[in-house]
C-alpha positions in Angstrom: -0.2 0.1 0.0 1.4 3.5 -1.0 2.7 5.7 1.8 0.4 8.6 2.6 2.0 12.4 2.1 1.7 14.8 4.9 1.0 18.1 4.5 4.8 19.0 4.1 5.1 16.2 1.6 2.2 17.7 -0.5 4.0 20.9 -0.3 7.5 19.7 -1.8 5.7 17.6 -4.5 3.6 21.0 -5.7 6.5 23.3 -5.2 8.3 21.0 -7.6 6.0 21.4 -10.1 5.8 25.2 -10.1 7.8 26.9 -12.9 9.9 29.8 -12.3 7.4 31.3 -14.1 4.5 30.3 -12.4 6.5 31.8 -9.2 6.8 35.1 -10.8 3.3 35.3 -11.7 2.2 34.7 -8.0 4.6 37.3 -7.0 3.2 39.7 -9.4 0.1 39.0 -7.8 0.9 39.4 -4.3 2.7 42.5 -4.9 -0.4 44.0 -6.5 -2.8 42.7 -4.2 -0.5 44.5 -1.3 -0.4 47.8 -2.9 -4.5 47.9 -3.2 -4.7 48.5 -6.9 -7.0 45.6 -7.2 -6.0 43.7 -10.3 -8.3 41.4 -12.4 -8.0 39.5 -15.2 -9.9 41.1 -18.1 -9.1 38.8 -20.8 -7.7 35.1 -22.3 -4.8 34.3 -20.7 -2.5 36.2 -17.7 -3.9 39.7 -18.7 -4.7 42.0 -15.7 -5.5 45.5 -15.1 -5.1 48.0 -12.1 -6.1 51.3 -11.9 -3.4 54.1 -12.3 -4.1 56.7 -10.0 -2.2 59.3 -11.4 -3.7 59.1 -14.8 -7.2 58.7 -13.3 -10.0 61.3 -12.5 -12.9 60.7 -10.7 -15.4 62.5 -8.0 -14.9 64.5 -5.9 -12.3 65.9 -8.5 -9.3 66.5 -6.3 -6.1 67.7 -8.0 -7.7 69.5 -10.7 -7.2 73.0 -11.6 -5.0 75.4 -13.4 -1.9 75.5 -11.2 1.3 73.6 -11.5 0.7 71.3 -8.5 -2.5 69.7 -9.9 -2.6 66.5 -11.9 -5.1 67.6 -14.1 -5.5 71.2 -15.7 -8.2 73.1 -17.2 -8.3 75.2 -20.4 -10.6 77.5 -21.9 -14.2 77.5 -20.6 -13.7 74.1 -18.5 -15.3 74.1 -15.3 -15.3 71.8 -12.4 -18.7 71.2 -11.1 -19.7 68.4 -8.0 -20.9 66.0 -10.4 -18.9 66.5 -13.4 -16.2 68.8 -15.5 -18.2 70.8 -17.7 -15.8 71.1 -20.8 -18.1 73.4 -23.0 -21.5 74.8 -21.6 -24.7 74.8 -24.1 -23.7 78.2 -25.3 -22.2 79.4 -28.8 -18.6 79.8 -29.4 -16.9 78.0 -26.6 -14.0 75.7 -26.2 -12.4 73.6 -22.8 -10.3 71.0 -22.6 -9.0 68.9 -19.2 -5.1 67.5 -19.4 -2.9 65.2 -17.5 0.1 66.6 -16.5 1.9 63.3 -15.8 3.3 61.7 -19.2 2.2 58.1 -19.6 5.1 55.6 -20.1 2.5 52.7 -19.9 3.5 49.9 -22.8 -0.1 48.5 -22.7 -3.1 50.4 -21.2 -7.0 50.9 -21.3 -8.7 54.2 -21.0 -12.1 54.1 -19.6 -14.4 57.4 -20.2 -17.5 58.2 -18.6 -19.3 61.3 -20.4 -22.6 63.0 -21.2 -23.5 65.0 -24.2 -26.9 67.0 -23.7 -28.5 70.3 -24.6 -31.4 72.1 -25.9 -30.9 71.5 -29.8 -33.0 69.6 -31.8 -32.2 67.3 -34.4 -28.9 68.3 -36.4 -29.0 71.4 -34.6 -26.4 70.7 -31.8 -22.8 70.7 -31.9 -20.0 70.1 -31.8 -18.7 66.9 -30.0 -15.7 66.1 -27.9 -12.2 64.0 -28.4 -10.0 62.1 -26.2 -6.4 62.4 -26.9 -3.1 60.7 -26.2 -0.4 63.2 -27.6 2.8 64.6 -27.6 1.5 68.4 -26.9 -0.9 69.3 -24.2 -3.0 72.5 -23.5 -2.5 73.6 -27.5 -5.7 75.0 -28.0 -7.2 74.8 -31.7 -9.6 73.9 -34.1 -10.0 70.1 -34.0 -12.4 69.9 -31.2 -10.8 72.2 -29.5 -7.4 71.0 -29.8 -4.8 71.6 -32.0 -4.3 70.9 -35.8 -1.4 68.7 -37.0 -1.2 66.9 -33.5 1.4 64.3 -33.0 -0.6 61.2 -31.4 -3.9 59.6 -31.2 -7.3 61.2 -31.5 -11.0 59.8 -30.5 -13.6 62.3 -32.1 -17.4 61.9 -30.7 -18.8 63.8 -33.7 -22.1 64.9 -33.2 -22.9 67.0 -36.0 -22.6 66.3 -39.6 -20.6 69.0 -41.5 -20.3 67.2 -44.9 -23.2 67.6 -47.1 -25.4 64.4 -48.6 -24.1 62.5 -45.7 -26.4 59.3 -46.4 -24.5 56.2 -45.4 -23.3 57.8 -41.8 -25.8 58.5 -39.0 -24.5 61.0 -36.5 -23.1 61.6 -33.9 -20.8 59.3 -35.2 -17.0 57.9 -33.3 -13.8 57.8 -35.2 -10.3 57.6 -34.3 -7.2 58.9 -36.1 -3.2 58.2 -35.8 -1.1 61.8 -36.7 2.3 62.2 -37.0 2.0 65.7 -37.4 1.8 66.1 -41.1 -2.0 65.7 -41.5 -5.0 68.4 -41.0 -8.3 67.2 -39.7 -11.1 68.2 -42.4 -13.6 69.4 -40.8 -15.8 69.8 -44.3 -15.8 66.2 -44.5 -15.9 65.0 -40.6 -12.1 64.0 -40.6 -13.2 60.7 -43.3 -9.9 61.5 -45.5 -8.0 60.4 -42.4 -9.9 58.3 -40.1 -9.2 54.7 -39.0 -12.7 53.8 -38.7 -15.5 54.3 -36.9 -19.1 53.7 -36.0 -22.5 55.4 -35.2 -23.2 56.3 -31.6 -26.3 57.7 -30.4 -25.5 59.4 -26.9 -27.2 62.4 -26.9 -29.6 63.7 -24.0 -29.7 59.9 -22.8 -31.1 59.2 -19.4 -28.4 56.7 -18.3 -24.6 56.8 -18.4 -22.8 56.5 -21.5 -19.2 55.4 -21.7 -15.7 54.6 -24.3 -13.2 52.3 -23.8 -9.8 52.8 -25.3 -7.5 49.8 -25.4 -3.9 49.5 -26.5 -2.6 46.2 -26.2 0.3 44.6 -28.7 0.1 47.2 -31.0 -3.6 46.6 -31.4 -5.8 49.5 -31.0 -9.8 48.6 -30.0 -12.5 51.1 -29.1 -15.6 50.2 -27.2 -18.7 51.8 -26.0 -21.6 50.8 -23.7 -24.2 53.5 -24.4 -27.4 51.5 -24.4 -27.5 51.3 -20.6 -26.8 47.6 -20.7 -23.5 47.8 -18.8 -22.1 45.8 -22.2 -19.4 46.7 -24.1 -19.8 46.9 -27.9 -17.6 47.1 -30.5 -17.1 50.2 -32.2 -13.3 50.2 -34.1 -10.4 47.6 -34.2 -7.2 48.4 -36.0 -3.8 46.3 -35.7 -0.4 47.5 -36.3 -0.8 51.0 -34.2 2.1 52.1 -33.2 2.3 55.0 -30.5 5.1 56.4 -28.6 5.4 56.1 -24.6 5.6 59.1 -22.7 2.6 61.2 -24.2 -0.5 63.0 -22.8 -4.0 61.9 -22.1 -6.9 64.6 -22.5 -10.3 65.5 -23.4 -11.1 68.5 -25.4 -14.7 70.1 -26.9 -16.0 73.2 -28.8 -18.9 74.2 -29.7 -19.8 77.1 -33.0 -23.0 78.4 -34.3 -24.4 75.4 -32.4 -23.8 74.1 -29.0 -24.1 71.5 -26.2 -23.3 70.6 -22.8 -19.8 68.3 -22.9 -19.3 66.8 -19.5 -16.9 64.4 -18.5 -17.9 62.4 -15.3 -14.4 60.2 -15.1 -11.6 59.2 -16.7 -9.7 55.8 -15.4 -6.6 54.4 -16.8 -5.9 50.9 -16.6 -2.1 49.4 -16.9 -2.9 46.3 -18.4 0.1 43.4 -17.9 0.5 41.0 -20.8 2.7 38.3 -21.8 4.9 38.6 -25.1 6.9 36.0 -26.5 10.8 36.8 -27.4 9.6 37.3 -31.0 6.9 40.0 -29.8 9.0 41.6 -27.7 11.4 42.5 -30.9 8.6 43.4 -33.1 7.1 45.6 -30.1 10.2 47.9 -29.4 9.8 51.7 -28.4 8.6 53.8 -31.7 9.3 57.5 -31.6 6.6 58.8 -33.7 3.0 57.4 -34.2 2.0 55.3 -37.3 -0.1 52.5 -38.7 1.2 49.4 -40.5 -0.5 49.4 -44.1 -1.0 53.0 -43.9 1.2 55.7 -45.5 1.4 59.0 -43.6 3.3 61.6 -44.9 7.0 62.3 -43.7 7.6 64.9 -41.3 10.6 66.9 -42.8 12.7 68.4 -40.0 13.3 72.5 -40.4 17.0 73.3 -41.4 18.7 74.5 -38.4 19.7 78.1 -38.6 23.3 78.9 -39.7 25.8 80.0 -37.1 27.8 83.6 -37.3 30.6 81.5 -38.6 29.1 79.5 -41.1 27.0 82.8 -42.3 30.6 84.4 -42.5 32.1 81.7 -44.6 29.2 81.5 -47.0 29.5 85.1 -48.0 33.5 85.3 -47.9 33.6 82.6 -50.3 30.8 83.9 -52.3 32.9 87.1 -52.8 35.9 85.0 -53.9 34.2 83.2 -56.4 32.8 86.2 -57.6 35.9 88.4 -58.0 37.2 84.8 -59.2 34.7 84.7 -61.9 35.1 88.7 -63.1 38.9 88.3 -62.9 38.6 84.8 -65.7 35.7 86.8 -67.6 37.8 90.1 -68.3 41.1 87.8 -69.1 38.8 86.1 -71.9 37.1 89.3 -73.1 40.7 90.9 -73.7 41.8 87.7 -75.7 38.4 87.9 -77.7 39.4 91.5 -78.7 43.0 90.8 -79.5 42.0 88.2 -82.2 39.3 90.3 -83.4 42.1 93.0 -84.3 43.9 90.4 -85.8 41.6 89.5 -88.4 41.1 93.3 -89.3 44.8 93.4 -90.0 
């Protein structure tokens, strides 16, 4: 009859069966649980997420302001309220933004946005929408939903007004995404269609339940989903592989109104770090990049401006130009005199 193993025997046998990778996974989970960050599995395989508070925002909105000590900065007409942050009120010609002061160096992440768009305008008499950003530059007001044009990074747009005439195959409000290396302009007249990566219809105005948007970036794969039906279920909107985004950019959100207007409110922004396993081949393929790009999508290359000439370089250019000019004049005079001498000899 086989000998019965005691508690120590079972422990020794179980410990021998665990690989080094298993031990590292257990250690990671214990550290995360001990830090109070609450990891949870979110997908197939060993994929966990935990909240990054320095990149997140929720009520009662502590750390929001215009000072240098705030984690989040307001710009333009944006205002902090008790239940939300209003980027723009339901008034014409307003512009507001909210930007994180801390650059994000996460490799894989997920941003959950709780927002609300509402106003007095009836069908097609409201606008213009809001945008969520992950960009190199922050706090730069401009015409693209309240942010600068020719941005560098990722923009996700919740567009509530169709500018292009004869817009038949597309129902607004509409969510779209764009990756830019600083060389492209957002085409307002065509609602950004020439540069969009994809999009979907999202009926989000004047709803009596919460509306959410999630942007997930994992292994160079960009996924955008929405929960706008009051069912607490994510619905696919955009999925693009081969998206290359540098680390160290800033998260933000902005909005703008023109002749038409709406209330554009942000209730919360929650950023989660995703821990995913990579094979050695994936590690080589997923090295850091320094300029945003999308595989199989040609973006115009940025031409760096020529550096200004120094005083010495400018002096040398002028000096040698004068020397060359004098040399050319002397050669010209010599050739002219020889031509005149040959002419006189012909007449004699």
